[in-house]
Structures are given as structure tokens and as C-alpha cells.
C-alpha positions in Angstrom: 137.9 123.4 24.1 139.9 122.6 27.2 139.3 125.1 30.1 141.8 123.7 32.6 143.8 126.2 34.7 147.5 126.0 34.3 149.2 124.3 37.2 151.3 127.4 38.0 148.1 129.3 39.1 147.4 126.8 41.9 149.9 128.4 44.4 148.2 131.8 43.8 144.8 130.3 44.5 146.0 128.7 47.7 147.7 131.9 48.8 144.5 133.8 48.2 142.5 131.4 50.3 145.0 131.6 53.1 145.3 135.4 53.2 141.7 136.4 52.7 139.6 134.8 55.3 135.9 134.4 54.6 133.9 136.9 56.5 130.3 137.5 57.2 128.7 140.9 57.7 126.1 142.0 60.2 124.5 145.2 59.2 121.9 147.2 61.1 120.8 150.8 60.9 118.6 152.6 63.5 117.7 156.1 62.3 115.2 156.4 65.1 113.4 154.2 67.6 109.8 153.5 68.3 108.1 151.1 70.5 107.4 148.6 67.7 110.8 148.4 66.1 113.0 148.8 69.2 111.3 146.0 71.1 112.0 143.6 68.2 115.4 145.0 67.2 117.0 145.6 70.6 116.8 144.1 74.0 116.3 146.8 76.7 117.5 146.2 80.3 117.5 148.2 83.5 116.4 151.8 82.9 116.8 151.7 79.1 113.6 152.9 77.3 112.4 154.4 74.1 110.9 157.9 74.6 109.8 160.0 71.6 111.8 157.9 69.1 114.9 158.4 71.3 116.7 155.5 73.0 117.6 156.6 76.6 119.8 154.4 78.8 119.1 156.1 82.1 116.5 158.3 83.6 116.3 161.1 86.2 116.8 158.7 89.1 120.4 158.7 90.4 122.7 155.6 90.0 120.7 153.9 87.3 122.0 151.5 84.6 120.5 150.9 81.2 121.6 148.7 78.4 120.3 148.3 74.8 121.7 145.1 73.3 121.4 143.8 69.7 119.6 140.5 70.1 121.6 138.3 67.7 125.1 137.1 68.4 127.8 138.9 66.4 130.8 136.7 65.6 134.0 138.3 66.6 136.2 135.3 65.8 136.4 132.7 63.1 135.5 129.3 64.7 138.5 127.1 65.6 140.9 129.9 64.7 142.8 132.7 66.4 141.7 135.0 63.5 139.7 138.0 65.0 137.1 139.5 62.7 137.3 143.3 62.1 134.4 145.5 62.7 133.4 149.1 62.2 130.6 151.2 63.5 129.4 154.8 63.6 126.7 156.3 65.8 125.6 159.6 67.1 124.7 160.1 70.7 124.2 162.9 73.3 124.9 162.9 77.0 122.6 165.5 78.5 122.2 165.7 82.3 118.8 166.1 83.9 118.2 169.5 85.6 119.1 169.5 89.3 120.4 165.9 89.2 123.8 164.4 89.4 125.2 164.0 85.9 126.2 160.6 84.5 129.8 159.4 84.0 129.4 158.3 80.4 128.5 155.4 78.2 130.1 152.3 76.8 129.6 150.6 73.3 130.2 147.0 74.3 130.4 143.4 73.3 129.3 141.0 76.0 128.9 137.2 75.9 125.6 137.4 77.9 122.4 139.4 78.0 121.2 141.6 80.8 122.9 143.9 83.3 124.2 141.4 85.9 127.7 142.2 87.0 127.4 145.9 86.3 127.5 148.9 88.6 126.5 152.5 88.0 128.5 155.7 88.4 132.2 155.4 87.6 131.6 151.8 86.5 129.6 153.1 83.6 127.1 150.2 83.8 130.0 148.2 82.2 131.5 146.2 85.1 131.7 146.2 88.9 134.7 146.1 91.3 134.5 142.3 91.8 134.8 141.4 88.1 136.9 144.4 87.0 140.1 143.0 85.4 139.0 139.4 85.4 140.1 137.8 82.2 137.2 135.3 82.3 134.7 138.2 81.9 135.4 138.4 78.2 133.9 141.9 77.7 135.1 144.4 75.2 134.0 148.1 75.3 134.6 151.5 73.9 134.0 154.0 76.7 132.9 157.6 76.2 133.8 158.9 79.7 133.2 162.4 81.1 134.8 161.9 84.5 138.5 161.5 85.4 138.5 158.5 87.8 141.8 158.0 89.4 141.1 154.4 90.3 140.9 153.6 86.5 143.9 155.8 85.5 141.6 158.0 83.3 143.6 160.5 81.2 141.0 163.3 81.6 137.3 164.1 82.2 136.6 163.9 78.4 138.1 160.8 76.8 137.5 157.7 74.7 139.0 154.5 75.9 139.3 150.9 74.7 138.4 148.5 77.5 139.1 144.8 77.7 137.7 143.1 80.8 138.4 146.3 82.8 137.6 150.0 83.1 141.3 150.7 83.0 141.5 151.5 79.3 144.2 149.7 77.3 144.3 152.7 75.0 142.7 156.2 75.6 142.6 159.5 73.8 141.0 162.9 74.4 137.5 163.1 73.0 136.6 165.8 70.5 135.9 166.5 66.9 
């Protein structure tokens, strides 16, 4: 019995290979944090800490920065290609000010090509960038900001918005935050 494919199916196979790029998935799920799983699953920098199974990025001191980074590199592009991989995420967070302390400005879900908090400033810079590297195309930082202040210097649309940031805190796209 001959199981050879007819020659006319070859163009469809080639088209399939060209249209559907191979992808790889990175899945992780944190339902809570504790000192044993967070230290091996996340890198904590600055003021970031795990307290009572909750990841906190700042503390009651003013002008603090904290970052929690996933320790493995997540590929955002196919090597030697201009094809950018898609991603999706969902998470739940709360921004709650400390009593009798200045409130924070917000937080950023970010992709950075390096570990640590170097090059970041607190307050209106959200621990994301600083004035000297803001809008520098060599920074190669992508972020989704959840901002609760309207900073004129970044053309914020309101004091409660979500913005897409590429190498800058001036959002490329922004929308009101809400349910």
C-alpha cells in the first residue's frame, strides 16, 4: 500500500508552515506567596518582600522601589526574525496606601532585558525608568502601567488609567481604568 501524499497538498503544507510560526509557552501561576516558593520562583529587588503570603513591592517608607521579576528569560521574538510572539496574562493586585503616608503612584507589569532596579526612580517614574533614560530606544523596556496620578510631564490622560509604555512613561496607548 502506497501512502505518499499527492503533490497538490505540498503548497498547503508550505503555506501552513509559513503562516503558523512555532511558538513556545511559558506558564506560571502564583496563587499565593511564601518565603520558600517566592525566593525560588521570583527575584525580589529593592523594597519587594513577601509578607503573610502577599507580595509587596513597597513599604511604609516614602520614595521606595520594589521589583519582583520572573527569573527565566521569556522570549518575545522568534530568533533571526521580525515575528513578535504574542502573550497574555491576568493577575489581581491591590494598591493600598499606608496610613499617614504619601500614597504611591502606581505599578508597572514589565518586560526588561536585565535584572535589578538600576535605572529606575520612584514616585511618578513608577520604579520603571528615570528621567535620563526615559524615551531612549536603546532601553528596550516594555510595560503596562496601572497609574493613579495624572502626571502632566508624561501626558497622562487621568489619575486612574492603564497605559502601554515602550521605553518611556509617556504611554503609546492609554485608557481609563475600571471594571
